[in-house]
N, C-alpha and C positions, 0 to 999 in steps of 0.2 A: 684189606678190607675186613671189617669186623662183622662177620656173619651173624653172630649173636644179636648185634644191634639191628642189622637188616631185617632178620626174622622177627625180632620183637616188635619193630616199628610196623611191619606188615600185619602182624597178628592184631595189634592194637587198631590199626587203620581199618582192617576188615571188621573187627569186632564192633567198632563204632558205627560203621556204615550200616551195619545191620541192627543198630540200636540195641545191642546187647550189653548188659553189665559184665563186669568181670565175674561176679557171682553166677550169672546165668550161663555164660560160656564155660566156666569151670565146672559147673554141675553137669552140663551136657556133654562135655568131654571127659568127665570122670577124674578131674584134677582138683587138687587143693587150690583154693583161691590164691593163697600166697605164692604157690608155684607158678601160677598163670602170671601174677604180678612180676615175678623175677624174669619170666620169659619176655614179657613185654618191655621191661627195662633193659633187656640185653644182658642181665647178670647171670642168666641160667642158660645152658645149652640144652634145648629139647632133643630127645631121642626121635627117631624116625617113627616110632609108635605113637609118641605123643603128638607129633606133627600130623600124622594120619588121623588121630582122634579129633584134633583140632579142626582139620580140613573137613572131616565128616560132619562135625557139629555146625560149621559155617557154610557147608555145602560148596566147597571150592576144591581145587586140586591142590595137593601139598606144594607142588612146584611154585605156586603164587607166592608163597612165603619167602622166596629167594629173589624175587624181583627187586632190583636196585633203581627203581624209577623215582624214588623220592629221597632226595638229599636232606641232611639234617636241618639245613637252613630253609626248607620248605620249597625250594626251587624245583 
């Protein structure tokens, strides 16, 4: 399983559900927007600290980023 893609997909899904732009979320989490984009695309592996900051910014538990409920084909 490609955990970077799973985490990235969940970060993006949660961000969009909260109607946040990448710029908004990156600012709230103290990240560069470019770094957030790489996380969402699954090309960067976020540290536990960064996942914690993203979780705090979106008011979720960090474990939600590892949920594999959403397949790539949308099923």
